[in-house]
C-alpha positions as CSV (number, residue, x, y, z in Angstrom):
1,M,-0.1,-0.1,0.1
2,C,1.3,3.6,-0.8
3,G,-0.3,6.8,-0.9
4,I,-0.5,9.2,-3.9
5,C,-1.6,13.0,-3.9
6,G,-1.1,16.1,-6.0
7,V,-2.6,19.0,-8.0
8,I,-3.1,20.7,-11.5
9,G,-4.0,24.5,-12.0
10,E,-2.3,27.6,-11.4
11,S,-3.0,28.9,-7.8
12,K,-4.9,32.1,-7.2
13,D,-2.9,32.0,-3.7
14,S,0.1,30.2,-3.7
15,A,0.9,30.6,0.0
16,A,-2.4,28.9,0.8
17,S,-1.7,26.0,-2.2
18,F,1.8,25.3,-0.7
19,E,0.4,24.9,2.9
20,L,-2.5,22.7,1.6
21,L,-0.1,20.6,-0.5
22,T,2.2,20.2,2.5
23,N,-0.2,19.0,5.0
24,L,-1.6,16.8,2.2
25,F,1.7,15.0,1.7
26,A,2.7,14.8,5.3
27,N,-1.1,13.3,6.0
28,T,-0.4,10.9,3.0
29,E,2.4,9.4,5.1
30,Q,-0.3,7.0,6.6
31,R,-0.1,5.1,3.8
32,G,3.8,4.6,3.4
33,E,6.7,5.6,5.6
34,D,9.3,4.0,3.6
35,A,10.4,6.7,0.9
36,A,8.8,10.3,-0.1
37,G,8.9,12.1,-3.4
38,Y,7.6,14.7,-6.0
39,W,7.6,15.3,-9.6
40,G,6.4,19.1,-10.7
41,T,6.2,21.8,-13.6
42,Q,5.9,25.5,-13.9
43,K,3.8,27.5,-16.4
44,G,4.8,28.2,-19.8
45,T,7.0,26.9,-22.6
46,K,10.2,27.6,-20.4
47,G,8.6,26.5,-17.3
48,A,11.2,24.3,-15.2
49,I,10.7,20.7,-13.9
50,A,11.3,19.8,-10.3
51,Y,12.1,16.7,-9.1
52,H,13.4,14.7,-5.9
53,K,13.0,11.6,-3.9
54,E,14.6,9.9,-1.1
55,P,14.1,7.2,1.6
56,G,12.1,8.1,4.6
57,K,8.7,9.7,5.9
58,S,6.9,12.6,4.2
59,T,6.8,14.7,7.5
60,D,10.7,14.6,7.8
61,F,10.8,15.3,4.0
62,I,8.6,18.4,4.2
63,K,11.3,19.9,6.4
64,R,14.0,19.6,3.9
65,K,15.1,22.4,1.3
66,A,14.1,20.5,-1.7
67,W,10.5,20.5,-0.5
68,R,10.5,24.2,0.9
69,K,11.8,25.4,-2.4
70,I,8.4,24.2,-3.9
71,A,7.0,27.3,-2.4
72,K,9.2,29.4,-4.7
73,F,8.8,27.2,-7.5
74,D,4.9,27.6,-7.4
75,P,4.2,24.5,-9.7
76,N,1.0,24.2,-11.8
77,L,1.2,20.5,-11.8
78,I,2.8,18.4,-9.0
79,L,2.9,14.3,-8.2
80,L,3.5,13.2,-4.6
81,H,4.3,9.7,-3.4
82,C,4.5,8.4,0.0
83,R,5.9,4.4,-0.3
84,A,5.3,1.5,1.6
85,A,7.7,-0.9,-0.1
86,T,6.4,-4.4,-1.0
87,P,8.6,-7.3,-0.4
88,G,10.6,-7.9,-3.5
89,A,9.8,-4.6,-5.0
90,G,13.4,-3.4,-4.7
91,L,14.9,-1.6,-1.4
92,P,13.7,1.7,-0.4
93,A,17.0,2.4,0.7
94,I,18.2,2.3,-2.9
95,N,16.5,5.6,-4.2
96,K,16.3,4.1,-7.7
97,N,13.5,2.0,-6.3
98,N,11.1,5.0,-4.9
99,H,8.6,7.2,-6.5
100,P,7.9,9.1,-8.7
101,F,9.5,7.3,-11.9
102,I,10.6,9.8,-14.7
103,S,11.3,9.5,-18.4
104,P,15.0,10.3,-19.1
105,N,14.3,13.8,-20.1
106,G,12.2,14.6,-17.3
107,T,9.1,15.6,-18.8
108,I,7.1,12.8,-18.1
109,G,6.4,11.5,-14.3
110,L,4.5,8.8,-12.6
111,I,3.2,7.5,-9.4
112,H,1.6,4.3,-8.6
113,N,-0.2,2.9,-5.7
114,G,-0.6,-1.0,-6.1
115,K,1.1,-4.0,-7.5
116,V,2.0,-5.5,-10.8
117,P,1.3,-9.1,-10.6
118,D,4.6,-11.2,-10.7
119,P,3.7,-13.2,-13.9
120,E,2.9,-9.8,-15.7
121,Y,5.7,-8.0,-14.4
122,K,8.4,-10.8,-15.4
123,A,7.5,-11.0,-18.7
124,L,7.3,-7.2,-19.2
125,A,10.7,-7.0,-17.8
126,Q,11.9,-9.0,-20.8
127,R,10.5,-6.4,-23.2
128,Y,11.2,-2.9,-21.3
129,E,14.6,-2.2,-19.8
130,L,14.6,-0.9,-16.4
131,K,16.5,1.0,-14.1
132,S,15.0,-0.4,-10.5
133,K,13.8,-3.3,-9.2
134,C,10.3,-1.8,-8.2
135,D,7.3,-3.2,-10.2
136,S,5.8,0.2,-10.6
137,E,8.6,1.6,-13.1
138,I,7.3,-0.8,-15.8
139,L,4.2,1.3,-16.1
140,L,6.1,4.5,-17.1
141,R,8.0,2.3,-19.6
142,I,4.9,1.0,-21.0
143,F,3.5,4.8,-21.1
144,E,6.5,6.3,-22.6
145,Y,7.0,3.6,-25.4
146,G,3.5,4.0,-26.7
147,K,5.1,6.3,-29.3
148,S,6.4,3.2,-31.2
149,R,2.9,2.4,-32.7
150,D,2.2,3.3,-36.3
151,E,-0.2,6.1,-37.4
152,K,-2.4,3.6,-39.3
153,S,-3.2,1.5,-36.5
154,L,-3.9,4.7,-34.2
155,E,-6.1,6.3,-36.6
156,E,-8.3,2.8,-36.8
157,D,-8.3,2.9,-33.3
158,F,-8.6,6.5,-32.3
159,P,-9.9,8.2,-35.4
160,D,-11.1,11.1,-33.3
161,W,-8.0,12.2,-31.9
162,K,-4.4,13.5,-33.1
163,P,-1.6,11.3,-32.9
164,E,0.3,13.3,-30.2
165,F,-2.6,12.3,-27.8
166,S,-3.9,8.9,-29.1
167,I,-0.4,7.7,-28.8
168,K,-0.6,8.2,-25.0
169,L,-4.1,6.9,-24.8
170,A,-3.4,3.6,-26.6
171,A,-0.3,3.5,-24.2
172,V,-2.6,3.8,-21.1
173,R,-4.9,1.3,-22.7
174,D,-1.7,-1.1,-22.9
175,I,-1.4,-0.8,-19.2
176,W,-4.9,-2.0,-18.6
177,S,-4.4,-5.2,-20.7
178,Y,-1.6,-6.1,-18.5
179,M,-3.2,-5.6,-15.4
180,T,-6.1,-8.2,-15.3
181,Y,-5.2,-9.2,-11.7
182,G,-3.0,-6.2,-10.7
183,M,-3.8,-3.4,-8.5
184,M,-3.5,0.2,-9.0
185,A,-4.3,3.8,-8.9
186,V,-1.9,5.9,-11.2
187,A,-1.1,9.3,-11.7
188,I,1.1,10.3,-14.9
189,G,2.2,14.1,-15.5
190,E,3.4,15.2,-18.8
191,W,5.2,18.6,-19.4
192,L,4.7,19.4,-23.2
193,D,6.9,21.6,-25.0
194,N,4.0,23.8,-26.2
195,G,3.4,24.8,-22.7
196,D,0.7,22.5,-21.8
197,R,0.6,20.5,-18.7
198,R,-1.4,17.2,-18.8
199,L,-2.4,14.8,-16.0
200,W,-3.5,11.2,-16.7
201,M,-5.6,9.5,-13.7
202,F,-7.1,6.0,-13.3
203,R,-7.8,3.2,-11.0
204,N,-9.1,-0.2,-10.8
205,K,-11.5,-1.4,-7.9
206,H,-8.7,-2.4,-5.5
207,R,-7.4,1.1,-5.3
208,S,-9.1,4.4,-4.3
209,L,-8.4,7.8,-5.8
210,W,-10.3,11.1,-5.2
211,L,-10.7,14.5,-6.3
212,A,-10.8,18.0,-4.4
213,D,-12.5,20.5,-6.9
214,L,-11.3,24.0,-5.8
215,R,-11.2,25.4,-9.4
216,H,-13.8,28.4,-8.4
217,T,-12.1,29.5,-5.4
218,L,-8.3,28.6,-5.4
219,G,-8.0,27.6,-9.3
220,Q,-6.8,24.0,-8.9
221,V,-8.0,20.4,-8.3
222,F,-6.0,18.4,-5.8
223,F,-6.1,14.6,-5.8
224,F,-5.4,12.0,-3.1
225,S,-5.8,8.3,-1.9
226,T,-8.5,8.6,0.7
227,P,-11.1,11.2,1.9
228,K,-9.6,10.8,5.2
229,I,-6.3,12.0,4.1
230,W,-7.9,15.1,2.5
231,H,-10.1,15.8,5.8
232,D,-7.0,15.5,8.0
233,A,-5.2,17.8,5.5
234,I,-7.8,20.8,5.6
235,C,-8.1,20.4,9.5
236,D,-4.5,21.2,9.9
237,C,-4.1,24.1,7.3
238,H,-4.9,27.6,8.7
239,T,-5.0,29.6,5.5
240,I,-7.6,27.4,3.6
241,D,-11.1,27.9,5.0
242,S,-12.0,31.0,2.8
243,Y,-11.5,28.5,-0.2
244,L,-13.6,25.6,0.9
245,H,-17.1,26.9,0.3
246,N,-18.7,24.9,-2.5
247,L,-16.1,22.3,-2.3
248,K,-16.7,19.2,-4.1
249,V,-15.3,16.0,-3.3
250,I,-15.4,13.4,-6.2
251,E,-14.2,9.8,-6.5
252,V,-12.5,8.6,-9.5
253,P,-14.5,6.1,-10.9
254,S,-12.8,2.5,-11.4
255,E,-12.1,1.5,-14.9
256,E,-12.0,4.8,-16.3
257,I,-9.5,7.0,-17.7
258,W,-9.5,10.9,-16.7
259,V,-7.5,13.2,-18.7
260,M,-6.7,16.8,-17.3
261,Q,-5.2,19.7,-19.4
262,I,-4.1,23.0,-18.9
263,N,-2.0,25.6,-20.5
264,E,-1.1,29.4,-20.0
265,K,-4.4,30.3,-22.3
266,N,-6.5,28.2,-19.7
267,P,-4.5,28.1,-16.3
268,T,-7.3,26.7,-14.5
269,L,-8.9,23.5,-15.5
270,T,-12.1,23.7,-17.9
271,D,-14.8,21.3,-18.3
272,N,-13.6,21.1,-22.1
273,N,-10.1,20.4,-20.8
274,L,-11.4,17.2,-18.9
275,L,-11.7,14.3,-20.8
276,K,-13.1,10.6,-19.6
277,F,-12.8,7.6,-21.5
278,K,-14.1,3.8,-20.1
279,V,-12.4,1.2,-19.9
280,A,-14.0,-2.5,-20.7
281,T,-12.4,-5.0,-18.6
282,S,-12.8,-8.6,-18.2
283,D,-12.1,-11.2,-15.2
284,K,-10.9,-13.8,-17.7
285,L,-7.5,-14.3,-18.1
286,V,-6.3,-14.3,-21.6
287,S,-2.7,-16.0,-22.0
288,W,-0.1,-13.6,-24.0
289,K,3.3,-14.1,-25.3
290,L,6.1,-11.6,-26.0
291,N,6.4,-10.6,-29.6
292,G,10.1,-10.2,-29.6
293,E,10.0,-6.6,-29.4
294,S,12.1,-4.9,-26.7
295,F,12.7,-1.5,-25.9
296,K,15.7,0.5,-24.2
297,I,15.7,3.4,-22.3
298,P,16.9,6.2,-24.5
299,E,19.7,8.9,-23.6
300,S,17.8,12.1,-23.6
301,K,18.5,15.7,-21.7
302,P,15.8,17.7,-20.3
303,P,14.5,20.5,-22.7
304,V,14.4,23.1,-19.9
305,E,16.0,23.6,-16.4
306,L,15.5,20.2,-13.9
307,V,15.6,21.4,-10.8
308,T,16.7,18.4,-8.9
309,K,19.4,17.2,-6.0
310,L,19.7,13.6,-7.7
311,D,21.9,12.4,-10.2
312,C,21.1,10.3,-13.2
313,E,20.9,7.1,-11.0
314,D,18.8,8.9,-8.5
315,N,21.3,9.2,-5.7
316,V,21.1,11.9,-3.5
317,I,24.3,14.0,-3.6
318,D,23.1,17.0,-1.9
319,L,22.1,16.2,1.4
320,E,21.3,18.5,4.5
321,T,21.8,15.3,6.8
322,P,22.7,12.1,5.7
323,V,20.2,9.9,4.6
324,Q,21.2,5.9,6.0
325,R,20.8,4.2,2.3
326,Y,22.4,1.0,3.2
327,P,25.5,-0.1,5.2
328,G,28.7,1.0,3.8
329,F,27.1,3.4,0.9
330,N,28.1,6.9,1.1
331,P,26.9,9.6,-1.4
332,A,29.5,11.6,-2.8
333,P,28.9,15.3,-3.9
334,A,29.3,16.1,-7.7
335,P,32.0,18.6,-7.5
336,N,31.3,21.9,-10.2
337,V,27.6,21.0,-10.7
338,G,24.7,23.4,-9.8
339,V,21.8,22.5,-7.9
340,N,19.5,23.3,-10.4
341,S,21.4,21.6,-13.1
342,Y,21.0,18.3,-15.4
343,R,23.5,16.0,-13.7
344,P,25.7,13.4,-15.4
345,P,26.3,10.1,-13.7
346,W,28.7,10.1,-11.1
347,P,30.8,7.2,-9.6
348,T,30.0,6.7,-5.9
349,P,32.3,5.4,-3.4
350,I,31.5,2.4,-1.2
351,T,33.0,0.8,1.9
352,K,33.0,-3.0,2.3
353,T,31.4,-4.6,5.6
354,T,32.9,-7.7,6.9
355,K,31.9,-9.7,9.9
356,N,34.7,-10.4,12.6
357,S,34.9,-13.7,14.6
358,D,33.7,-12.0,17.6
359,G,30.6,-10.7,15.9
360,S,31.8,-7.0,15.6
361,M,31.5,-5.6,12.1
362,T,34.5,-3.8,10.0
363,H,34.1,-1.1,7.2
364,I,36.9,-1.2,5.0
365,P,37.2,1.8,2.3
366,G,36.5,1.1,-1.1
367,K,37.5,2.5,-4.3
368,I,35.3,4.7,-6.6
369,I,32.8,2.6,-8.7
370,E,29.6,3.1,-10.6
371,L,26.8,1.7,-8.8
372,D,24.3,-0.2,-10.7
373,D,21.9,-3.0,-10.7
374,D,24.7,-5.6,-10.8
375,F,26.0,-4.4,-7.4
376,D,26.4,-7.4,-5.0
377,D,24.1,-6.9,-2.0
378,D,25.4,-10.0,-0.4
379,D,28.6,-7.7,0.9
380,N,26.0,-5.9,2.7
381,T,25.4,-8.5,5.6
382,D,23.4,-6.3,7.8
383,L,20.9,-6.6,5.3
384,F,20.1,-10.3,5.8
385,H,19.6,-12.8,8.8
386,D,22.8,-15.1,9.3
387,T,21.2,-18.5,8.4
388,S,24.3,-20.4,8.9
389,D,22.6,-22.0,12.1
390,T,19.7,-23.6,10.6
391,K,18.0,-24.1,14.2
392,A,18.3,-20.7,14.8
393,A,16.9,-19.8,11.5
394,V,14.2,-21.8,11.6
395,G,13.3,-20.2,15.1
396,K,13.3,-17.0,13.5
397,L,10.9,-18.2,10.9
398,E,8.5,-19.8,13.3
399,D,8.6,-16.3,15.2
400,A,7.9,-14.3,12.5
401,C,5.0,-16.8,11.2
402,K,3.5,-16.5,14.8
403,S,3.5,-12.7,14.8
404,L,1.7,-12.7,11.4
405,S,-1.1,-15.0,12.6
406,Q,-1.5,-13.0,15.8
407,L,-1.9,-9.9,13.5
408,V,-4.3,-11.7,11.3
409,D,-6.7,-12.9,14.4
410,D,-6.4,-9.3,15.8
411,I,-7.7,-7.9,12.6
412,E,-10.5,-10.5,12.5
413,T,-11.7,-10.0,16.0
414,N,-11.6,-6.3,16.1
415,G,-13.0,-6.0,12.8
416,S,-15.8,-8.3,13.1
417,L,-16.6,-6.4,16.6
418,K,-16.6,-2.8,14.9
419,L,-18.9,-4.3,12.0
420,M,-21.3,-5.8,14.7
421,E,-21.4,-2.1,16.5
422,S,-21.9,-0.4,13.1
423,S,-18.9,1.7,13.9
424,L,-17.1,0.6,10.8
425,T,-17.7,3.1,7.8
426,P,-18.3,1.8,4.3
427,D,-15.1,3.2,3.2
428,D,-13.0,2.2,5.9
429,F,-14.6,-1.4,5.1
430,T,-13.6,-1.2,1.5
431,E,-10.0,0.0,2.5
432,L,-9.8,-2.7,4.8
433,M,-10.6,-5.3,2.4
434,A,-8.3,-3.8,-0.2
435,Q,-5.3,-3.9,2.2
436,L,-6.0,-7.5,3.2
437,D,-6.1,-8.4,-0.9
438,Q,-3.0,-6.7,-1.4
439,I,-1.3,-8.7,1.9
440,G,-2.9,-12.0,0.4
441,L,-1.2,-11.0,-2.8
442,D,2.3,-10.7,-1.1
443,L,2.2,-13.6,0.8
444,R,1.7,-15.8,-2.2
445,G,4.5,-14.1,-4.0
446,T,6.4,-14.9,-0.6
447,L,5.6,-18.6,-1.0
448,Q,7.4,-18.4,-4.8
449,I,10.5,-17.4,-3.0
450,I,10.5,-20.9,-1.1
451,G,9.9,-22.7,-4.4
452,V,5.8,-23.0,-3.4
453,R,3.8,-22.1,-6.5
């Protein structure tokens, strides 16, 4: 489970919008504490792009300069994500596994709450080159490489739309075609070189996604995972009360694609610039095979200023206080590179950790190397339990399973009691069942680790 939120539209009161956005980001932490990040844009054809993420809670993230500068950045589109890492979907301590995921030139950002089923993910990972171990990245690559379609097929499928738009619509349709049993609430932002900003949003029945329409007062539309997060955010906000009259809170319907677009002529979303498309879905599993196509991540520089404190491998290179990534990893500053510049890859020093006979740890300085997906995590012994003692390992496994069993019993007992007392709201019940579905999916994936299919 993760939390997503954000906003589209130029604000009529930047200070109030930033306070509300900050509170929304902080309260979204209740859905994920492992990592936090953002991707956003400024208005105009020369408007900059902002991007940052790092391990840790959003309540810590909003205290950093990287977030406080967003107040002056004054975004007209921004995506925010709070991650609760799924086992096997990439360690949050390795920052490339966290959200948002962006295109090589930074003009597309994607955030996702949910999970891509393992069979689909493994098959798709053969087709699309990936930088991270997080399943959510595959959705960005599918969306980004929709451009490979030929114009004839686009005209047949989407005769009412220009190729620039129908390419992306076809790509979103591809995402749906691969997610028969997946769980998703997705937001995709686009920076377009004509000054337009576009927001794609969609979800299936397993994940929630809501909107707050403040166009008539603040000039913006906010989105968030649950109404509770929105309620908590506005209760904590001291400058927003005057903008809440005629407020509309709307749930994005499942199996629909909503597309919002703004530009300099229409800085506030209009009804004419809100498109809705229904998705035809089926619970029937249809087998499919790769057709031999493969897509590599292209090298591409940002068309405008990219405001970031990350290098091209998403390592944080300018920290106010160190972030613990994993044992022995120390980010190195990139010399002579401005904070607001596009950053080329920069090698990172590491130290090797060895275990002494008395159980203590020794860190041995290492040489400068490039950190990539082939880095051997086995050197970082603190990441794993010592399984050399089989009896002790079995004991740890039994204790862990007993703890899980007790949690399940507590959920069933207390949940049933609240249902009988009528003290559990329909929204809370829906969220409870969605979380249990997700946990069940994760545990089935865990069985695969030990060879049980």
